[in-house]
N, C-alpha and C positions, 0 to 999 in steps of 0.2 A: 433403565438404560444406562450403560457405561460408555463413557466417551474418552478417547485418547486425543488430546490437543497438543500439537507439536509447535514449539516456538518459545521465545523468551522475552518478547518485547511488550510494549504498551498495547499493541494490537491483540496479543494473546491474553493479556490481563482483561481487556474489554470483552473478548470472546468468552473467556472463562466465566466472567461475571454475568454475561447475558445467557449463556447456556445453563448456568446454575439456577436461573430463574424458572426454568422449565420444570413443571411437575413430573415430566417423564424421566428426568435425569436424576440418578441416585449418586453417581460417582464420576468425577472428572480427573483423569490423570494428565498432568501437564508436564511435558518433556521439552526442555529442562525446567521451564517456568522461571519465575523471578520472585522478588520479595512480596509482590502483591498477590500473585496466584497462590503463594504459600499460605496466605491467610484467608483466601476466598472460601465461601461456603461450598461444601461438597468437593473441594479441590485438594489434590495432593501432588506435590512436585516429585518427579522421578528422573533418574539419569539413565538415558539410553544413548549409546554413542553413534550408531549407524542404522541404516535401513533394515538390515537383517535382524538386529536386536529389536527394532520397533515392531516388525512383523511377528517375531517370536512372542513378544509381550502381548500383542493384540490377540494372538491365538490362545496363549496360556490364560489370560484374564477374561476371555470371551467378550472382547470389546465390541460394542454394537456399531459405533461409527467412529472413524478417525477423521479429525479435522486438521488440515495442514496450514500453518501460517507462513513460514519463510519460502521464498521463491526458489532458492537453490535446490531444495529437496525435490521440488516439482520437476525442475529441469533434469535432476539426477534420475528421475523415474520412480519415485516412491509410490505413485498411484498404480503403476504397472506391477510393482512387486506385491502390493497388497491384494490387488485383484487376481493375481496369479494364485494366491492362496484363498480365494473366495472370501476376502475380508472387505467389508464396506468402507469406502474412503471417499470423503468429500474433497475431491481434488481432480484436476484434469490430468490425463495421461501425458507421458513425456513428449510425444509428438505435438500435442496441443499446447504444452507449456512453452514450446519454442516461440509462441506469440509474444512472450515476455523475454525468454532467454536469448533471443537474437533479434535485435532491432532491424537488422538487414532483412531477416526472414519476414518480420511483421510488416515492414514497409512494402516488401514485394507482394505479400498477401493482400494488403490494403489496395495497392494499385491494381492487382489482378481482379479483385472482386468488387471494385467500384466503391470502396470506402473513401470518403472525401478526406484527403490528407495533404500535407505540404509536399512540394516537389523535393526530390532527393536523388542522391547517388551514393552507393556504398563502395568502399575500397579496402584492399588489404595491402596495397603497394603505396609507399610514401610518394614516389615520383608521380604516379598517375593522379593521386589525390591532390598533390600540390598543383599540378597542371589544371585541375578542375577549379581550383580557387581563383584562377584568372577569368573564369566565366560566370561567376556568381555575383549577386548583389550583397552588399553588407548593410547591417550585420548579418552573419550567417551562424547557423547552429552546427556544432561538431559533437557527435555522440559516440561514445564507446558502444559497440553493438551488443556486447554481452552484459552480464549482471555486474553492476558496480555500486550496489547499495544506494541508489538514487543520486550518486555523486558524479556520474559519468557524462553529464550534459554540460557543455560550455557554450555560452553565447559570445561570439567573437565580433566586436565592432569593426575591426580592420583586418586586412589580409595578413598583416604581420602577426597579429594575435592568433589568427586561424592557422598560419604556418607553424607557430610555436605549439599550438594544441595538437596538431597532427604529429609533430616531432615527439612531443611528450608521450603520445599514445603508441604510435607505430614504431618508433625507434627506441625510446627510453622505457617503454613498458609501464607507463604510469598506472594503468588500471589492470595490469597483468594480462591474462588471457582475454579478459573482457574487452580490452582495447586493441586486440590484434586485428580486428576489423572495425572500421569506422563508418558512420553514416554522416554525410554532409547534407544538411537539410535547409531548405528555405526558411528564413525567419518570418514568423507571422506576428503581426501587431494585433493585440487584443487582450482578453482576460481569460485566464485558465479556469477550467471547471473539471471536477472529478465526479464520475458517476460509477459507484459500485453496482454491480449487477450479478445475477446468478443465471447460469446457463445449464440446461439439461440436454443440449443437443437438438432439441425441437423448438425451444423458445428461449428468449432472453427476458428476464424479469429485472428491470432497473430499480434500484433503491432511490431515495431522494438524493438530490445533487449536493455537492460540497465544494468548497474552495480551499485549496491548500496554499500555504505560504512556504515556499521551498528554500528561499535564501536565508542565510544566517543573519543578515543585517536588516534593520528596519528600512522600510521603503523598498523592499526586495533588492537589497544590495549585498555584495560579497559572494562568498562561495555557495554552491548548491549543497543542500543537506538532504537527509531523509524526510524532512518536513518539520517546520517549527510551529505549526498551528493550523487549525482548520475551523471554518464556520460552515454550518449546514442549516437550512438549505442555502445554496449559492444565490445571492441576490441578483446575479446577472443572468441566471437561467430563467428566462421568461417562458410563457407557454409556447410562443413561436420558436424559441431556441430548442425547447424540449421536443417539439414535433420535428424540427429539422434534424436533431440528434437521432430520433427514432427512425426517420426515413432514410437519411443519408449515411448513417454510421452504424446503428445497432442492427437494422434489418440486413444490409449487405454483409455485415460481419457474420451474422447467423447463417446466411446463405453460403458464405465462404467456408465456414466451419463444416457445413453439411457437404458442400461440393468436394472439400479436401478429405472427407471421411475422418475428421478428427473426433476422437472420443472425449467429449468435454462434459463433465459433470462437476461443476464447481463455480468458483467466482471468476467473472471477467470484469475487469476494472478499466474503464475508458478514461484516459487522460485527454481532455479536449482543450482547444483554443477557440474562444468565441471572438469572431472578427466582424467587421462591417459586412462581409459577404456570407455570413453564416458560421456554423461551427465546423471545425476540422478535428480529426483524430490525430493527436500527437503520438500516442503510444497505447499499448495494452499492458495491463498487468494481469496475471492469471491467479491472483490470490487477493485476500483482503488488503486494502491499502492501509498504510500506517503514516500519519495519524488519522486518516479519514474515518477508519472504523471506530475510533474512540469517540468521535463527534456524532456519527450517524446512529450507532446501535442504541444509545440512550433514548433516541426518538422513536425507535421501533416498538410498537405495541404487540405485534404478532409474535408468537413463539418462534424463535429462530430454529428450533429443532423441527418444527413443522415445515419450514421452508427447505431445510436441508433434506428432510425425508422426501418431500415432493420432488426435489431435484434428482435424488438418487433413484426414485421410482419413475422418473420421466413423466411426471404429472404436474410440472411447474405451472402450466397454463391454468390450473385450477386454483392457484393461490392469488389472493388480493391482499397484500400487506396493509396493515393499518399503521398510521403514523401519528405521533403526538402533534397537535397543532401548535408547534413551538419552534424556537430557534436554539441552536446549540453552538457553543464556542469552546474550542479546545486550545489551550496554550501549553506549549512544550517547554519544560525547563531542562537546560543542557549544562554539562560541565564546561567551565571556561576553557577556551581553546578549541572546542569542537567546531567544525568537522575535521580539524587537523589534530595535533597532539593535545591530550588533556590528562588530568590526574584522575585516579580512581581511589576508592577506599575512604571517601569523606562521609561522615555520618549525616543522615537526613533527619531533620527535625520537623515534625508536624504538630502544630499547635492544636489543642483540643477544640478550639473555636472553628477549625476548618469544617465547612458544611456543604461541600460540593463533591462531585465524583473525582476520585483520585486513582489513576491507573499508572502503576509503576512500569518502567521499561528497563533501563540500565541500572538496576538496583538489586541487591541481594541481602540475605540475612547473614549476620556474622556475630556470634556470641550474644544473641538477643538484640542486637542493634541492626538498623537498616542502613546500609552503606551504598555509595555509588559504585557501579561496576561497568558503566558504559558512557557513551557520549551524550545521547539523549536519555535523560535520567527518569523523568516522570511527566505525566500529563494531567493537567487540571481542566475539568470540563464542567460547564454550567449550562442549564437550559432556562429560558424565559420566554415571555410572550412576544418579545421583539429582539432584534440583534443587539441593539445598544444595551439593553438590560442583561442579556446573556454575557456580553463582553464585560460589563461592570462586575457581574457576579463572579466570573472566572478570575478576573484580576484582583478583586477583593480577597478571594480565597487564596490566591497565590501569595498574598502577604502573610499567610499563616504557615508558610513552608520555607525552610532555609537549609542550605548546605554550602560549604565553602566553595567559592568561585561560581556559584549558581548564576546562570544567565538565561534570560528569556526576552523575546521580542515584546515591545509594548504596543505594537500596532496591528495585532491579529484582528481581522475583521473590519479594519478601517478602509 
């Protein structure tokens, strides 16, 4: 089997590593890939610039399955383009990808189909949005409706800060087109949870739970990022919360997908808030989460290709994934200054004593060296019989990696 894997982050390195473990797979072409995928078994990095080039490559090289990492291509309609040429692709079609591509659309979808979620209103007009701020309780959440690389969510403790957030998005274009429509949402008190799942249109198969740490600063302070670390399983997801999620979020989401006639064969990722009143759906992603994927996949014993095949064949209800009875901790190392301005081109040193999983993200090869090329540079992941030991192993391993300005949070999993 030949696979085309699209993307360049830590998520894609983890996917390449996991897919390469399958005895069914002979070749994985990663577009464009990174320093880690360049060295992974069975993998080769390739450069393709747009969807038509990717379609042409898949046809010429008789690719069996294409797996898509980044959300932007899903919203652009890559699945529609591939399926029009009868090419198999593990990704929801463009209409279904709007569940992530537009928070205004997804909130309306949740409300319509009885998915438990926070109260909200969406706006494109600054004047009406500002008027609504007089009616809400604080803190309040302001979200760019479109894709903003995980950075378009602001928690505003006061009306003054909420007004400033609206001005930045709707007037100053802080998040570009993504912020041309905003969602003003009720702030929920609780603990976040992430649940990666696979959907074939007939059933939803949840993976084990995870807990992301989104803020740049320790103690969940500072600016939002794409994610600074993850633990799995999430210690706050009890059996009661799991059943609540299945009944009040996963099931009505599936029913909504069917009622709307959405062609969905791919990943649906649930961003949850666990409160005293149960769990609420904060958002959907329609692709593998980053860095959740890096923490979850090392715990998966089942062949990922079997899960993907079952999804594409609409037989997902026949799959019962097996998981390692362990805990996983992923710590993200970023370039100093991220998520705002940061340097690139710094050499990454990995000591031979490093003994855990290392998934590269914003890193590339340059004349035999591995150098930084993005904000989130790499992920260190460790597994152990309990969370404390997994944390200790991950942080001990991080001591064997260095690059100029390297920054990572010291409290992942606490």
